[in-house]
C-alpha positions in Angstrom: 26.2 1.4 4.4 23.3 1.7 1.9 20.2 3.5 2.8 17.2 1.5 4.1 14.9 3.1 1.5 15.8 4.3 -1.9 13.8 6.1 -4.5 13.9 6.2 -8.3 11.9 8.9 -10.1 10.5 8.3 -13.6 8.1 11.0 -15.1 5.3 11.4 -12.5 6.1 8.1 -10.8 8.3 7.4 -7.8 9.5 3.8 -7.2 10.2 3.3 -3.5 12.4 0.3 -2.7 12.7 -1.3 0.8 16.4 -1.8 0.8 17.4 -4.2 3.6 17.8 -7.3 1.4 20.0 -9.2 3.9 17.0 -9.4 6.3 14.5 -9.9 3.5 13.4 -6.3 4.2 12.2 -7.1 7.7 10.7 -4.0 9.3 13.1 -2.4 11.7 14.0 1.0 13.1 15.9 2.3 10.0 13.5 0.9 7.5 10.4 2.4 9.1 12.1 5.8 9.6 13.3 5.8 6.0 9.8 4.8 4.7 8.0 7.4 6.8 10.4 10.3 5.7 10.2 9.2 2.1 6.4 9.1 2.0 6.2 12.5 3.6 8.5 14.0 1.1 6.7 12.4 -1.8 3.3 13.5 -0.5 4.5 17.1 -0.6 6.0 16.7 -4.1 3.3 17.8 -6.6 5.3 16.4 -9.5 4.8 12.9 -8.2 1.3 11.4 -8.9 1.8 7.7 -8.3 4.1 5.7 -5.9 5.3 2.1 -6.7 6.4 0.3 -3.5 8.7 -2.7 -4.0 11.5 -4.6 -2.2 15.1 -5.1 -3.1 16.6 -8.6 -3.0 14.7 -11.9 -2.7 11.6 -10.7 -0.9 9.2 -7.8 -0.6 9.1 -7.8 3.2 9.4 -10.7 5.6 7.6 -9.0 8.4 8.9 -7.6 11.6 12.6 -7.8 12.5 12.9 -10.7 14.9 16.4 -9.7 16.1 14.9 -6.3 17.1 12.1 -8.1 18.9 14.7 -10.1 20.9 16.0 -6.8 22.4 14.5 -6.8 25.9 16.3 -3.7 27.0 13.6 -1.3 26.0 11.2 0.1 28.6 7.5 -0.3 28.2 7.3 3.3 27.2 10.0 2.9 24.6 8.3 -0.2 23.2 5.0 1.6 22.9 6.7 4.5 21.0 8.3 2.0 18.7 5.0 0.2 18.0 3.3 3.6 17.4 6.0 4.6 14.9 5.6 1.3 13.0 1.8 1.4 12.9 1.9 5.1 11.9 3.3 4.3 8.5 0.2 2.3 7.4 -2.1 5.1 8.7 -0.1 7.6 6.7 -0.3 5.4 3.5 -4.1 5.3 3.8 -4.4 9.0 4.0 -1.9 9.9 1.3 -3.2 11.8 -1.8 -1.0 9.6 -4.0 -2.1 6.2 -5.4 0.3 3.5 -4.1 0.9 0.3 -6.2 2.7 -2.5 -4.2 4.8 -4.8 -6.3 5.5 -7.9 -4.2 7.7 -10.9 -4.6 9.3 -13.6 -2.5 8.0 -13.8 1.0 5.3 -11.3 2.1 4.9 -12.2 5.7 3.2 -10.6 8.8 3.7 -6.9 8.8 4.8 -7.2 5.1 1.2 -8.2 4.3 -0.1 -5.2 6.3 2.2 -2.9 4.4 1.0 -4.3 1.0 -2.7 -4.1 2.1 -2.3 -0.4 3.0 -1.5 0.2 -0.7 -4.2 0.7 -3.3 -3.2 -1.9 -5.9 -1.1 -5.1 -5.4 0.8 -6.8 -8.2 2.4 -10.2 -7.1 5.1 -12.2 -8.7 3.9 -15.7 -9.5 6.3 -17.4 -7.1 5.5 -15.1 -4.1 4.2 -16.5 -0.8 1.8 -14.7 1.6 2.5 -15.9 5.2 0.8 -15.3 8.5 2.6 -16.9 11.4 2.2 -14.5 14.4 1.2 -17.5 16.5 4.7 -18.9 16.2 6.0 -15.9 18.2 2.9 -15.4 20.4 2.0 -12.0 19.0 -1.1 -10.7 17.4 -1.1 -9.4 13.8 -0.3 -5.7 13.6 0.0 -2.6 11.4 -3.7 -2.6 10.7 -4.1 -6.2 9.7 -7.1 -6.7 12.0 -8.8 -3.9 10.1 -7.8 -4.7 6.5 -7.9 -8.5 6.4 -11.5 -9.2 7.6 -12.8 -6.6 5.1 -11.1 -8.5 2.3 -11.6 -12.2 3.2 -14.4 -12.0 5.7 -14.5 -12.3 9.5 -14.4 -16.1 9.9 -11.5 -16.6 7.5 -9.5 -13.8 9.0 -9.9 -15.3 12.4 -8.9 -18.7 11.2 -5.8 -17.4 9.4 -4.7 -15.4 12.5 -5.3 -18.3 14.9 -4.0 -21.2 12.8 -1.6 -19.4 10.4 -1.7 -19.4 6.6 0.7 -19.8 3.7 -0.7 -18.8 0.3 0.9 -18.8 -3.1 0.2 -15.9 -5.4 -2.7 -17.4 -7.3 -4.4 -18.4 -4.0 -3.8 -14.8 -2.7 -5.5 -13.4 -5.8 -8.4 -15.8 -5.4 -8.9 -14.5 -1.9 -8.8 -10.9 -3.1 -5.4 -10.0 -1.6 -3.8 -9.4 -5.0 -4.9 -7.4 -8.1 -2.7 -9.3 -10.7 -0.2 -12.2 -10.7 2.7 -11.8 -13.1 5.9 -13.4 -14.2 9.1 -11.9 -12.7 10.1 -10.3 -16.0 6.7 -8.6 -16.4 6.5 -7.1 -12.9 7.9 -3.6 -13.3 6.9 -3.2 -16.9 3.3 -3.8 -15.8 3.7 -1.7 -12.7 5.0 1.3 -14.7 2.3 0.8 -17.3 -0.4 1.0 -14.6 1.3 3.9 -12.8 1.6 5.8 -16.1 -2.1 5.2 -16.8 -3.1 6.4 -13.4 -0.7 9.5 -13.4 -2.3 10.6 -16.7 -5.8 10.3 -15.3 -7.8 12.6 -13.1 -5.7 12.0 -10.0 -7.8 14.3 -7.8 -10.8 12.1 -8.4 -8.8 9.0 -7.6 -7.6 10.5 -4.4 -11.1 11.4 -3.2 -12.5 8.0 -4.2 -9.7 6.3 -2.2 -10.6 8.3 0.8 -14.3 7.8 0.4 -13.8 4.1 0.3 -11.7 4.2 3.5 -14.3 6.3 5.3 -17.2 4.2 4.1 -16.4 1.4 6.6 -17.0 3.7 9.5 -20.1 5.4 8.1 -23.7 4.7 7.4 -25.0 4.5 3.8 -26.6 8.0 4.1 -23.3 9.5 5.4 -21.4 8.0 2.5 -24.0 9.4 0.0 -23.6 12.9 1.6 -19.8 12.6 1.4 -20.0 11.5 -2.2 -22.3 14.4 -3.1 -20.0 16.9 -1.4 -17.0 15.5 -3.2 -18.8 15.4 -6.5 -19.5 19.1 -6.2 -15.8 19.7 -5.7 -15.0 17.5 -8.7 -17.4 19.4 -11.0 -15.3 22.5 -10.5 -12.0 20.9 -11.5 -10.1 21.5 -14.8 -10.0 17.7 -15.3 -13.8 17.5 -15.2 -14.2 20.2 -17.8 -11.5 18.6 -20.0 -13.2 15.2 -19.7 -16.5 16.7 -20.8 -14.9 18.6 -23.7 -13.0 15.5 -24.8 -16.2 13.5 -24.8 -17.9 16.1 -27.0 -15.0 16.3 -29.3 -14.6 12.4 -29.4 -11.0 12.4 -28.3 -8.9 11.1 -25.4 -8.9 13.6 -22.5 -5.6 15.2 -21.3 -5.9 15.3 -17.5 -3.6 17.5 -15.4 -4.7 16.5 -11.9 -6.3 19.9 -11.1 
């Protein structure tokens, strides 16, 4: 039996594949366990600067595993633990010091959308579909979707989509701000690797701090954000990358960043 999550390494980039194609990479026990362990390993690996998250088979992720939901033998305590394990992965992704690029195709439904939105950039194949249909199984959206979606599309639209359901094509998703770029199938990984390489060759410490400042800004006042920016900027001014950037500017050449 193949592993639920597989990893390919290329230079400073790790390509992480959801590998449950028969279920359209629906999120179940093994997939979430494999993804959690994989992200933790990559977070501790200083040689990896960027993570590309993708799905094997015909879809990126079709949401939660319905067959698993049909199992009513779990106690309330076991069910809560399972939900906590699932939601823990998106919390971990937001806190990671690596930039995550989601490369999505096919159906991106329910929790699959949550997984993508916990990434930092999203590339979508032109034939992909973004689907919210929690109402059909009488559940609320999860894995942080109540947090991410209103901040992207607005409160009223998020409520409408959650109550009535929604099915967007890739261009519609891009127009709504859910997607960074829409690409043909044959362009997807070439573009993802190009972006990942550009990021990995950049001042990755600065990217990490910006990512975290943006996340924290939603729960802070303007003055608090300014204070955090100032404190972070002081840290950045002491980095090798900052000194290299200044020197490269003076010498009129491209900087060679090392992420330190």
